[in-house]
PDB file of N, CA, C and O in Angstrom:
ATOM      1  N   MET A   1      -9.594   3.515   4.422  1.00  0.00           N
ATOM      2  CA  MET A   1     -10.515   2.429   4.203  1.00  0.00           C
ATOM      3  C   MET A   1     -11.089   2.070   5.544  1.00  0.00           C
ATOM      4  O   MET A   1     -10.344   1.718   6.458  1.00  0.00           O
ATOM      5  N   ASP A   2     -12.388   2.149   5.688  1.00  0.00           N
ATOM      6  CA  ASP A   2     -13.007   1.665   6.945  1.00  0.00           C
ATOM      7  C   ASP A   2     -14.345   0.961   6.582  1.00  0.00           C
ATOM      8  O   ASP A   2     -15.364   1.589   6.298  1.00  0.00           O
ATOM      9  N   LYS A   3     -14.263  -0.335   6.613  1.00  0.00           N
ATOM     10  CA  LYS A   3     -15.369  -1.252   6.275  1.00  0.00           C
ATOM     11  C   LYS A   3     -16.557  -1.214   7.142  1.00  0.00           C
ATOM     12  O   LYS A   3     -17.656  -1.579   6.724  1.00  0.00           O
ATOM     13  N   THR A   4     -16.354  -0.750   8.423  1.00  0.00           N
ATOM     14  CA  THR A   4     -17.469  -0.685   9.412  1.00  0.00           C
ATOM     15  C   THR A   4     -18.302   0.581   9.174  1.00  0.00           C
ATOM     16  O   THR A   4     -19.487   0.551   9.505  1.00  0.00           O
ATOM     17  N   ARG A   5     -17.827   1.599   8.673  1.00  0.00           N
ATOM     18  CA  ARG A   5     -18.528   2.826   8.575  1.00  0.00           C
ATOM     19  C   ARG A   5     -18.125   3.471   7.094  1.00  0.00           C
ATOM     20  O   ARG A   5     -17.343   4.419   7.016  1.00  0.00           O
ATOM     21  N   PRO A   6     -18.684   2.916   6.038  1.00  0.00           N
ATOM     22  CA  PRO A   6     -18.210   3.247   4.725  1.00  0.00           C
ATOM     23  C   PRO A   6     -18.677   4.774   4.476  1.00  0.00           C
ATOM     24  O   PRO A   6     -19.718   5.227   4.952  1.00  0.00           O
ATOM     25  N   ALA A   7     -17.729   5.550   3.629  1.00  0.00           N
ATOM     26  CA  ALA A   7     -18.082   6.812   3.326  1.00  0.00           C
ATOM     27  C   ALA A   7     -17.051   7.173   2.144  1.00  0.00           C
ATOM     28  O   ALA A   7     -15.871   6.822   2.161  1.00  0.00           O
ATOM     29  N   ASP A   8     -17.631   7.897   1.150  1.00  0.00           N
ATOM     30  CA  ASP A   8     -16.764   8.269   0.024  1.00  0.00           C
ATOM     31  C   ASP A   8     -16.424   9.646   0.217  1.00  0.00           C
ATOM     32  O   ASP A   8     -17.127  10.497   0.762  1.00  0.00           O
ATOM     33  N   VAL A   9     -15.127   9.810  -0.348  1.00  0.00           N
ATOM     34  CA  VAL A   9     -14.634  11.335  -0.433  1.00  0.00           C
ATOM     35  C   VAL A   9     -15.323  11.991  -1.734  1.00  0.00           C
ATOM     36  O   VAL A   9     -15.823  11.327  -2.643  1.00  0.00           O
ATOM     37  N   ILE A  10     -15.275  13.343  -1.683  1.00  0.00           N
ATOM     38  CA  ILE A  10     -15.716  14.066  -2.870  1.00  0.00           C
ATOM     39  C   ILE A  10     -14.510  14.744  -3.563  1.00  0.00           C
ATOM     40  O   ILE A  10     -14.454  14.909  -4.781  1.00  0.00           O
ATOM     41  N   GLY A  11     -13.615  15.096  -2.750  1.00  0.00           N
ATOM     42  CA  GLY A  11     -12.402  15.787  -3.217  1.00  0.00           C
ATOM     43  C   GLY A  11     -12.221  17.020  -2.330  1.00  0.00           C
ATOM     44  O   GLY A  11     -13.191  17.546  -1.785  1.00  0.00           O
ATOM     45  N   ASP A  12     -10.914  17.501  -2.181  1.00  0.00           N
ATOM     46  CA  ASP A  12     -10.533  18.579  -1.335  1.00  0.00           C
ATOM     47  C   ASP A  12     -10.583  18.159   0.116  1.00  0.00           C
ATOM     48  O   ASP A  12     -10.457  19.079   0.924  1.00  0.00           O
ATOM     49  N   GLU A  13     -10.728  17.052   0.552  1.00  0.00           N
ATOM     50  CA  GLU A  13     -10.781  16.644   1.970  1.00  0.00           C
ATOM     51  C   GLU A  13      -9.247  16.661   2.457  1.00  0.00           C
ATOM     52  O   GLU A  13      -8.332  16.299   1.718  1.00  0.00           O
ATOM     53  N   PRO A  14      -9.061  17.113   3.756  1.00  0.00           N
ATOM     54  CA  PRO A  14      -7.670  17.161   4.268  1.00  0.00           C
ATOM     55  C   PRO A  14      -7.334  15.639   4.625  1.00  0.00           C
ATOM     56  O   PRO A  14      -8.198  14.824   4.948  1.00  0.00           O
ATOM     57  N   VAL A  15      -5.963  15.360   4.523  1.00  0.00           N
ATOM     58  CA  VAL A  15      -5.372  14.160   4.927  1.00  0.00           C
ATOM     59  C   VAL A  15      -4.465  14.551   6.156  1.00  0.00           C
ATOM     60  O   VAL A  15      -3.632  15.457   6.137  1.00  0.00           O
ATOM     61  N   PHE A  16      -4.752  13.724   7.237  1.00  0.00           N
ATOM     62  CA  PHE A  16      -4.104  13.945   8.522  1.00  0.00           C
ATOM     63  C   PHE A  16      -3.054  12.751   8.730  1.00  0.00           C
ATOM     64  O   PHE A  16      -3.282  11.605   8.344  1.00  0.00           O
ATOM     65  N   HIS A  17      -1.984  13.111   9.325  1.00  0.00           N
ATOM     66  CA  HIS A  17      -1.029  12.157   9.834  1.00  0.00           C
ATOM     67  C   HIS A  17      -0.678  12.548  11.182  1.00  0.00           C
ATOM     68  O   HIS A  17      -0.189  13.650  11.431  1.00  0.00           O
ATOM     69  N   ASP A  18      -0.944  11.569  12.153  1.00  0.00           N
ATOM     70  CA  ASP A  18      -0.746  11.873  13.553  1.00  0.00           C
ATOM     71  C   ASP A  18      -1.166  13.102  14.052  1.00  0.00           C
ATOM     72  O   ASP A  18      -0.465  13.767  14.814  1.00  0.00           O
ATOM     73  N   GLY A  19      -2.463  13.503  13.597  1.00  0.00           N
ATOM     74  CA  GLY A  19      -3.152  14.683  14.082  1.00  0.00           C
ATOM     75  C   GLY A  19      -2.944  16.100  13.282  1.00  0.00           C
ATOM     76  O   GLY A  19      -3.607  17.109  13.523  1.00  0.00           O
ATOM     77  N   LYS A  20      -1.964  16.011  12.340  1.00  0.00           N
ATOM     78  CA  LYS A  20      -1.626  17.185  11.599  1.00  0.00           C
ATOM     79  C   LYS A  20      -2.000  17.054  10.124  1.00  0.00           C
ATOM     80  O   LYS A  20      -1.859  15.969   9.561  1.00  0.00           O
ATOM     81  N   VAL A  21      -2.455  18.087   9.502  1.00  0.00           N
ATOM     82  CA  VAL A  21      -2.842  18.128   8.111  1.00  0.00           C
ATOM     83  C   VAL A  21      -1.570  18.088   7.342  1.00  0.00           C
ATOM     84  O   VAL A  21      -0.702  18.949   7.488  1.00  0.00           O
ATOM     85  N   VAL A  22      -1.452  16.979   6.435  1.00  0.00           N
ATOM     86  CA  VAL A  22      -0.192  16.760   5.661  1.00  0.00           C
ATOM     87  C   VAL A  22      -0.526  16.745   4.107  1.00  0.00           C
ATOM     88  O   VAL A  22       0.388  16.738   3.281  1.00  0.00           O
ATOM     89  N   GLY A  23      -1.835  16.739   3.743  1.00  0.00           N
ATOM     90  CA  GLY A  23      -2.064  16.576   2.415  1.00  0.00           C
ATOM     91  C   GLY A  23      -3.543  16.813   2.096  1.00  0.00           C
ATOM     92  O   GLY A  23      -4.308  17.173   2.991  1.00  0.00           O
ATOM     93  N   TRP A  24      -3.948  16.624   0.878  1.00  0.00           N
ATOM     94  CA  TRP A  24      -5.270  16.771   0.422  1.00  0.00           C
ATOM     95  C   TRP A  24      -5.671  15.654  -0.530  1.00  0.00           C
ATOM     96  O   TRP A  24      -4.836  15.136  -1.272  1.00  0.00           O
ATOM     97  N   ILE A  25      -6.896  15.299  -0.511  1.00  0.00           N
ATOM     98  CA  ILE A  25      -7.548  14.371  -1.437  1.00  0.00           C
ATOM     99  C   ILE A  25      -7.942  15.049  -2.779  1.00  0.00           C
ATOM    100  O   ILE A  25      -8.509  16.142  -2.769  1.00  0.00           O
ATOM    101  N   THR A  26      -7.660  14.437  -3.865  1.00  0.00           N
ATOM    102  CA  THR A  26      -8.018  14.962  -5.109  1.00  0.00           C
ATOM    103  C   THR A  26      -9.331  14.431  -5.719  1.00  0.00           C
ATOM    104  O   THR A  26     -10.065  15.096  -6.450  1.00  0.00           O
ATOM    105  N   SER A  27      -9.538  13.177  -5.341  1.00  0.00           N
ATOM    106  CA  SER A  27     -10.708  12.410  -5.873  1.00  0.00           C
ATOM    107  C   SER A  27     -10.883  11.054  -5.262  1.00  0.00           C
ATOM    108  O   SER A  27     -10.031  10.581  -4.510  1.00  0.00           O
ATOM    109  N   GLY A  28     -11.978  10.432  -5.582  1.00  0.00           N
ATOM    110  CA  GLY A  28     -12.120   8.990  -4.821  1.00  0.00           C
ATOM    111  C   GLY A  28     -13.548   8.601  -5.055  1.00  0.00           C
ATOM    112  O   GLY A  28     -14.344   9.295  -5.688  1.00  0.00           O
ATOM    113  N   GLY A  29     -13.813   7.471  -4.515  1.00  0.00           N
ATOM    114  CA  GLY A  29     -15.116   6.869  -4.719  1.00  0.00           C
ATOM    115  C   GLY A  29     -15.081   5.326  -4.343  1.00  0.00           C
ATOM    116  O   GLY A  29     -14.046   4.839  -3.889  1.00  0.00           O
ATOM    117  N   TYR A  30     -16.089   4.654  -4.515  1.00  0.00           N
ATOM    118  CA  TYR A  30     -16.302   3.148  -4.197  1.00  0.00           C
ATOM    119  C   TYR A  30     -15.553   2.393  -5.313  1.00  0.00           C
ATOM    120  O   TYR A  30     -15.760   2.605  -6.507  1.00  0.00           O
ATOM    121  N   ALA A  31     -14.676   1.503  -4.839  1.00  0.00           N
ATOM    122  CA  ALA A  31     -13.853   0.626  -5.749  1.00  0.00           C
ATOM    123  C   ALA A  31     -14.601  -0.684  -5.582  1.00  0.00           C
ATOM    124  O   ALA A  31     -14.525  -1.354  -4.553  1.00  0.00           O
ATOM    125  N   HIS A  32     -15.344  -1.026  -6.663  1.00  0.00           N
ATOM    126  CA  HIS A  32     -16.098  -2.307  -6.658  1.00  0.00           C
ATOM    127  C   HIS A  32     -15.197  -3.605  -6.683  1.00  0.00           C
ATOM    128  O   HIS A  32     -15.553  -4.652  -6.142  1.00  0.00           O
ATOM    129  N   TYR A  33     -14.085  -3.459  -7.309  1.00  0.00           N
ATOM    130  CA  TYR A  33     -13.125  -4.670  -7.278  1.00  0.00           C
ATOM    131  C   TYR A  33     -12.541  -4.889  -5.873  1.00  0.00           C
ATOM    132  O   TYR A  33     -12.413  -6.046  -5.473  1.00  0.00           O
ATOM    133  N   SER A  34     -12.204  -3.926  -5.152  1.00  0.00           N
ATOM    134  CA  SER A  34     -11.651  -4.165  -3.826  1.00  0.00           C
ATOM    135  C   SER A  34     -12.684  -4.120  -2.832  1.00  0.00           C
ATOM    136  O   SER A  34     -12.378  -4.578  -1.731  1.00  0.00           O
ATOM    137  N   GLY A  35     -13.860  -3.659  -2.988  1.00  0.00           N
ATOM    138  CA  GLY A  35     -14.996  -3.555  -2.055  1.00  0.00           C
ATOM    139  C   GLY A  35     -14.746  -2.635  -1.044  1.00  0.00           C
ATOM    140  O   GLY A  35     -15.179  -2.893   0.079  1.00  0.00           O
ATOM    141  N   VAL A  36     -14.094  -1.554  -1.247  1.00  0.00           N
ATOM    142  CA  VAL A  36     -13.900  -0.331  -0.208  1.00  0.00           C
ATOM    143  C   VAL A  36     -13.933   1.007  -0.936  1.00  0.00           C
ATOM    144  O   VAL A  36     -13.883   1.155  -2.157  1.00  0.00           O
ATOM    145  N   SER A  37     -14.018   1.896  -0.072  1.00  0.00           N
ATOM    146  CA  SER A  37     -13.863   3.273  -0.690  1.00  0.00           C
ATOM    147  C   SER A  37     -12.413   3.742  -0.782  1.00  0.00           C
ATOM    148  O   SER A  37     -11.686   3.686   0.210  1.00  0.00           O
ATOM    149  N   LEU A  38     -11.998   4.189  -1.917  1.00  0.00           N
ATOM    150  CA  LEU A  38     -10.554   4.581  -2.232  1.00  0.00           C
ATOM    151  C   LEU A  38     -10.598   6.094  -2.469  1.00  0.00           C
ATOM    152  O   LEU A  38     -11.576   6.690  -2.922  1.00  0.00           O
ATOM    153  N   ALA A  39      -9.476   6.630  -2.126  1.00  0.00           N
ATOM    154  CA  ALA A  39      -9.268   8.090  -2.367  1.00  0.00           C
ATOM    155  C   ALA A  39      -7.794   8.233  -2.895  1.00  0.00           C
ATOM    156  O   ALA A  39      -6.854   7.527  -2.530  1.00  0.00           O
ATOM    157  N   LEU A  40      -7.740   9.231  -3.786  1.00  0.00           N
ATOM    158  CA  LEU A  40      -6.461   9.699  -4.429  1.00  0.00           C
ATOM    159  C   LEU A  40      -6.023  11.097  -3.805  1.00  0.00           C
ATOM    160  O   LEU A  40      -6.785  12.061  -3.737  1.00  0.00           O
ATOM    161  N   GLY A  41      -4.782  11.094  -3.383  1.00  0.00           N
ATOM    162  CA  GLY A  41      -4.383  12.439  -2.762  1.00  0.00           C
ATOM    163  C   GLY A  41      -2.987  12.540  -2.756  1.00  0.00           C
ATOM    164  O   GLY A  41      -2.252  11.635  -3.150  1.00  0.00           O
ATOM    165  N   TYR A  42      -2.592  13.646  -2.310  1.00  0.00           N
ATOM    166  CA  TYR A  42      -1.075  13.971  -2.079  1.00  0.00           C
ATOM    167  C   TYR A  42      -0.687  13.999  -0.620  1.00  0.00           C
ATOM    168  O   TYR A  42      -1.380  14.567   0.225  1.00  0.00           O
ATOM    169  N   VAL A  43       0.395  13.394  -0.359  1.00  0.00           N
ATOM    170  CA  VAL A  43       1.079  13.450   0.855  1.00  0.00           C
ATOM    171  C   VAL A  43       2.635  13.669   0.627  1.00  0.00           C
ATOM    172  O   VAL A  43       3.153  13.326  -0.435  1.00  0.00           O
ATOM    173  N   PRO A  44       3.351  14.241   1.636  1.00  0.00           N
ATOM    174  CA  PRO A  44       4.687  14.402   1.442  1.00  0.00           C
ATOM    175  C   PRO A  44       5.526  13.140   1.170  1.00  0.00           C
ATOM    176  O   PRO A  44       5.200  12.089   1.722  1.00  0.00           O
ATOM    177  N   ALA A  45       6.641  13.191   0.309  1.00  0.00           N
ATOM    178  CA  ALA A  45       7.277  12.059  -0.057  1.00  0.00           C
ATOM    179  C   ALA A  45       7.807  11.207   1.152  1.00  0.00           C
ATOM    180  O   ALA A  45       7.839   9.977   1.119  1.00  0.00           O
ATOM    181  N   GLU A  46       8.212  11.949   2.202  1.00  0.00           N
ATOM    182  CA  GLU A  46       8.732  11.320   3.384  1.00  0.00           C
ATOM    183  C   GLU A  46       7.761  10.358   4.001  1.00  0.00           C
ATOM    184  O   GLU A  46       8.186   9.376   4.609  1.00  0.00           O
ATOM    185  N   LEU A  47       6.477  10.593   3.874  1.00  0.00           N
ATOM    186  CA  LEU A  47       5.416   9.875   4.446  1.00  0.00           C
ATOM    187  C   LEU A  47       4.857   8.742   3.504  1.00  0.00           C
ATOM    188  O   LEU A  47       4.123   7.855   3.940  1.00  0.00           O
ATOM    189  N   ALA A  48       5.228   8.820   2.250  1.00  0.00           N
ATOM    190  CA  ALA A  48       4.701   8.013   1.209  1.00  0.00           C
ATOM    191  C   ALA A  48       5.636   6.786   1.099  1.00  0.00           C
ATOM    192  O   ALA A  48       6.261   6.558   0.063  1.00  0.00           O
ATOM    193  N   LYS A  49       5.710   6.040   2.144  1.00  0.00           N
ATOM    194  CA  LYS A  49       6.598   4.806   2.124  1.00  0.00           C
ATOM    195  C   LYS A  49       5.817   3.670   2.818  1.00  0.00           C
ATOM    196  O   LYS A  49       5.054   3.880   3.761  1.00  0.00           O
ATOM    197  N   ALA A  50       6.056   2.472   2.297  1.00  0.00           N
ATOM    198  CA  ALA A  50       5.529   1.285   2.799  1.00  0.00           C
ATOM    199  C   ALA A  50       5.547   1.108   4.364  1.00  0.00           C
ATOM    200  O   ALA A  50       6.598   1.283   4.981  1.00  0.00           O
ATOM    201  N   GLY A  51       4.491   0.795   4.941  1.00  0.00           N
ATOM    202  CA  GLY A  51       4.399   0.582   6.452  1.00  0.00           C
ATOM    203  C   GLY A  51       4.101   2.004   7.202  1.00  0.00           C
ATOM    204  O   GLY A  51       3.982   2.019   8.428  1.00  0.00           O
ATOM    205  N   THR A  52       4.002   3.012   6.547  1.00  0.00           N
ATOM    206  CA  THR A  52       3.616   4.292   7.249  1.00  0.00           C
ATOM    207  C   THR A  52       2.164   4.080   7.692  1.00  0.00           C
ATOM    208  O   THR A  52       1.323   3.643   6.907  1.00  0.00           O
ATOM    209  N   THR A  53       1.897   4.384   8.909  1.00  0.00           N
ATOM    210  CA  THR A  53       0.592   4.322   9.431  1.00  0.00           C
ATOM    211  C   THR A  53       0.278   5.693  10.154  1.00  0.00           C
ATOM    212  O   THR A  53       1.101   6.605  10.232  1.00  0.00           O
ATOM    213  N   GLY A  54      -0.967   5.736  10.660  1.00  0.00           N
ATOM    214  CA  GLY A  54      -1.479   6.949  11.324  1.00  0.00           C
ATOM    215  C   GLY A  54      -2.182   7.933  10.405  1.00  0.00           C
ATOM    216  O   GLY A  54      -2.319   9.099  10.777  1.00  0.00           O
ATOM    217  N   PHE A  55      -2.635   7.527   9.221  1.00  0.00           N
ATOM    218  CA  PHE A  55      -3.396   8.403   8.364  1.00  0.00           C
ATOM    219  C   PHE A  55      -4.885   8.489   8.589  1.00  0.00           C
ATOM    220  O   PHE A  55      -5.530   7.473   8.849  1.00  0.00           O
ATOM    221  N   GLU A  56      -5.423   9.633   8.500  1.00  0.00           N
ATOM    222  CA  GLU A  56      -7.025   9.787   8.536  1.00  0.00           C
ATOM    223  C   GLU A  56      -7.452  10.787   7.511  1.00  0.00           C
ATOM    224  O   GLU A  56      -6.711  11.654   7.048  1.00  0.00           O
ATOM    225  N   ILE A  57      -8.585  10.618   7.222  1.00  0.00           N
ATOM    226  CA  ILE A  57      -9.127  11.575   6.130  1.00  0.00           C
ATOM    227  C   ILE A  57     -10.517  12.194   6.877  1.00  0.00           C
ATOM    228  O   ILE A  57     -11.357  11.441   7.370  1.00  0.00           O
ATOM    229  N   GLU A  58     -10.622  13.425   6.889  1.00  0.00           N
ATOM    230  CA  GLU A  58     -11.864  14.016   7.404  1.00  0.00           C
ATOM    231  C   GLU A  58     -12.877  14.092   6.305  1.00  0.00           C
ATOM    232  O   GLU A  58     -12.703  14.762   5.287  1.00  0.00           O
ATOM    233  N   ILE A  59     -13.991  13.344   6.566  1.00  0.00           N
ATOM    234  CA  ILE A  59     -15.108  13.264   5.659  1.00  0.00           C
ATOM    235  C   ILE A  59     -16.366  13.853   6.237  1.00  0.00           C
ATOM    236  O   ILE A  59     -16.855  13.221   7.174  1.00  0.00           O
ATOM    237  N   ILE A  60     -16.938  14.878   5.873  1.00  0.00           N
ATOM    238  CA  ILE A  60     -18.146  15.584   6.429  1.00  0.00           C
ATOM    239  C   ILE A  60     -17.965  15.700   7.868  1.00  0.00           C
ATOM    240  O   ILE A  60     -18.865  15.326   8.620  1.00  0.00           O
ATOM    241  N   GLY A  61     -16.816  16.216   8.343  1.00  0.00           N
ATOM    242  CA  GLY A  61     -16.615  16.383   9.806  1.00  0.00           C
ATOM    243  C   GLY A  61     -16.306  15.185  10.615  1.00  0.00           C
ATOM    244  O   GLY A  61     -16.099  15.289  11.824  1.00  0.00           O
ATOM    245  N   ASN A  62     -16.266  14.057   9.999  1.00  0.00           N
ATOM    246  CA  ASN A  62     -15.852  12.802  10.632  1.00  0.00           C
ATOM    247  C   ASN A  62     -14.560  12.349  10.259  1.00  0.00           C
ATOM    248  O   ASN A  62     -14.302  12.235   9.061  1.00  0.00           O
ATOM    249  N   MET A  63     -13.641  12.051  11.196  1.00  0.00           N
ATOM    250  CA  MET A  63     -12.319  11.505  10.915  1.00  0.00           C
ATOM    251  C   MET A  63     -12.480   9.844  10.656  1.00  0.00           C
ATOM    252  O   MET A  63     -12.988   9.058  11.456  1.00  0.00           O
ATOM    253  N   ARG A  64     -11.998   9.561   9.524  1.00  0.00           N
ATOM    254  CA  ARG A  64     -11.985   8.171   9.080  1.00  0.00           C
ATOM    255  C   ARG A  64     -10.560   7.644   8.981  1.00  0.00           C
ATOM    256  O   ARG A  64      -9.706   8.376   8.483  1.00  0.00           O
ATOM    257  N   PRO A  65     -10.257   6.493   9.395  1.00  0.00           N
ATOM    258  CA  PRO A  65      -8.904   5.848   9.311  1.00  0.00           C
ATOM    259  C   PRO A  65      -8.614   5.576   7.742  1.00  0.00           C
ATOM    260  O   PRO A  65      -9.470   5.265   6.913  1.00  0.00           O
ATOM    261  N   ALA A  66      -7.263   5.755   7.509  1.00  0.00           N
ATOM    262  CA  ALA A  66      -7.037   5.577   6.031  1.00  0.00           C
ATOM    263  C   ALA A  66      -5.656   4.792   6.010  1.00  0.00           C
ATOM    264  O   ALA A  66      -4.781   4.944   6.863  1.00  0.00           O
ATOM    265  N   THR A  67      -5.584   4.013   5.026  1.00  0.00           N
ATOM    266  CA  THR A  67      -4.400   3.071   4.724  1.00  0.00           C
ATOM    267  C   THR A  67      -3.730   3.510   3.521  1.00  0.00           C
ATOM    268  O   THR A  67      -4.343   3.734   2.477  1.00  0.00           O
ATOM    269  N   LEU A  68      -2.394   3.645   3.662  1.00  0.00           N
ATOM    270  CA  LEU A  68      -1.655   4.091   2.416  1.00  0.00           C
ATOM    271  C   LEU A  68      -1.467   2.832   1.435  1.00  0.00           C
ATOM    272  O   LEU A  68      -1.021   1.748   1.809  1.00  0.00           O
ATOM    273  N   GLN A  69      -1.859   3.123   0.166  1.00  0.00           N
ATOM    274  CA  GLN A  69      -1.854   2.001  -0.749  1.00  0.00           C
ATOM    275  C   GLN A  69      -0.872   2.321  -1.845  1.00  0.00           C
ATOM    276  O   GLN A  69      -1.141   3.143  -2.721  1.00  0.00           O
ATOM    277  N   LEU A  70       0.303   1.645  -1.788  1.00  0.00           N
ATOM    278  CA  LEU A  70       1.283   2.058  -2.800  1.00  0.00           C
ATOM    279  C   LEU A  70       1.162   1.253  -4.030  1.00  0.00           C
ATOM    280  O   LEU A  70       1.595   1.742  -5.073  1.00  0.00           O
ATOM    281  N   GLU A  71       0.589  -0.004  -4.040  1.00  0.00           N
ATOM    282  CA  GLU A  71       0.412  -0.807  -5.169  1.00  0.00           C
ATOM    283  C   GLU A  71      -0.829  -0.484  -5.888  1.00  0.00           C
ATOM    284  O   GLU A  71      -1.736   0.023  -5.229  1.00  0.00           O
ATOM    285  N   PRO A  72      -1.014  -0.715  -7.209  1.00  0.00           N
ATOM    286  CA  PRO A  72      -2.196  -0.567  -7.976  1.00  0.00           C
ATOM    287  C   PRO A  72      -3.313  -1.439  -7.369  1.00  0.00           C
ATOM    288  O   PRO A  72      -3.122  -2.559  -6.894  1.00  0.00           O
ATOM    289  N   VAL A  73      -4.411  -0.853  -7.430  1.00  0.00           N
ATOM    290  CA  VAL A  73      -5.694  -1.625  -7.007  1.00  0.00           C
ATOM    291  C   VAL A  73      -6.325  -1.976  -8.322  1.00  0.00           C
ATOM    292  O   VAL A  73      -7.029  -1.160  -8.917  1.00  0.00           O
ATOM    293  N   LEU A  74      -6.094  -3.129  -8.764  1.00  0.00           N
ATOM    294  CA  LEU A  74      -6.763  -3.561 -10.104  1.00  0.00           C
ATOM    295  C   LEU A  74      -6.705  -5.083 -10.220  1.00  0.00           C
ATOM    296  O   LEU A  74      -6.296  -5.829  -9.329  1.00  0.00           O
ATOM    297  N   ASP A  75      -7.138  -5.443 -11.360  1.00  0.00           N
ATOM    298  CA  ASP A  75      -7.229  -6.988 -11.713  1.00  0.00           C
ATOM    299  C   ASP A  75      -6.108  -7.273 -12.827  1.00  0.00           C
ATOM    300  O   ASP A  75      -6.455  -7.368 -14.004  1.00  0.00           O
ATOM    301  N   PRO A  76      -4.863  -7.399 -12.481  1.00  0.00           N
ATOM    302  CA  PRO A  76      -3.848  -7.504 -13.550  1.00  0.00           C
ATOM    303  C   PRO A  76      -3.946  -8.652 -14.391  1.00  0.00           C
ATOM    304  O   PRO A  76      -3.320  -8.665 -15.451  1.00  0.00           O
ATOM    305  N   SER A  77      -4.705  -9.684 -14.021  1.00  0.00           N
ATOM    306  CA  SER A  77      -4.801 -10.835 -14.802  1.00  0.00           C
ATOM    307  C   SER A  77      -6.026 -10.747 -15.784  1.00  0.00           C
ATOM    308  O   SER A  77      -6.095 -11.439 -16.801  1.00  0.00           O
ATOM    309  N   GLY A  78      -6.942  -9.885 -15.419  1.00  0.00           N
ATOM    310  CA  GLY A  78      -8.158  -9.841 -16.183  1.00  0.00           C
ATOM    311  C   GLY A  78      -9.251 -10.789 -15.777  1.00  0.00           C
ATOM    312  O   GLY A  78     -10.290 -10.902 -16.426  1.00  0.00           O
ATOM    313  N   SER A  79      -9.004 -11.421 -14.756  1.00  0.00           N
ATOM    314  CA  SER A  79      -9.903 -12.593 -14.377  1.00  0.00           C
ATOM    315  C   SER A  79     -11.211 -12.177 -14.035  1.00  0.00           C
ATOM    316  O   SER A  79     -12.098 -13.022 -14.154  1.00  0.00           O
ATOM    317  N   ARG A  80     -11.553 -10.879 -13.575  1.00  0.00           N
ATOM    318  CA  ARG A  80     -12.868 -10.405 -13.249  1.00  0.00           C
ATOM    319  C   ARG A  80     -13.548  -9.575 -14.225  1.00  0.00           C
ATOM    320  O   ARG A  80     -14.569  -8.948 -13.942  1.00  0.00           O
ATOM    321  N   MET A  81     -12.933  -9.558 -15.510  1.00  0.00           N
ATOM    322  CA  MET A  81     -13.454  -8.701 -16.586  1.00  0.00           C
ATOM    323  C   MET A  81     -14.848  -9.267 -16.966  1.00  0.00           C
ATOM    324  O   MET A  81     -15.052 -10.481 -16.960  1.00  0.00           O
ATOM    325  N   ARG A  82     -15.770  -8.393 -17.286  1.00  0.00           N
ATOM    326  CA  ARG A  82     -17.098  -8.756 -17.828  1.00  0.00           C
ATOM    327  C   ARG A  82     -17.450  -8.052 -19.099  1.00  0.00           C
ATOM    328  O   ARG A  82     -17.060  -6.902 -19.299  1.00  0.00           O
ATOM    329  N   ALA A  83     -18.114  -8.652 -19.887  1.00  0.00           N
ATOM    330  CA  ALA A  83     -18.439  -8.095 -21.249  1.00  0.00           C
ATOM    331  C   ALA A  83     -19.599  -7.244 -21.076  1.00  0.00           C
ATOM    332  O   ALA A  83     -20.082  -6.654 -22.042  1.00  0.00           O
TER     333      ALA A  83
END
């Protein structure tokens, strides 16, 4: 997530951790509820832990910082639902 230079993934982008490819993005896009671009992807289990930093995603030749999100990004109370 980089609010200063927004960009959305398409899919099949590499996920880097400390400069090495460690996984791949499967899909993503702009998340209106959270106000940022989100990506879904696979990383090794040993890196998928709370507090792990150093992730980047290469989007159209540019490296973008990424934050590991382990909790669901949603509105559990339904307070923002619209008809």
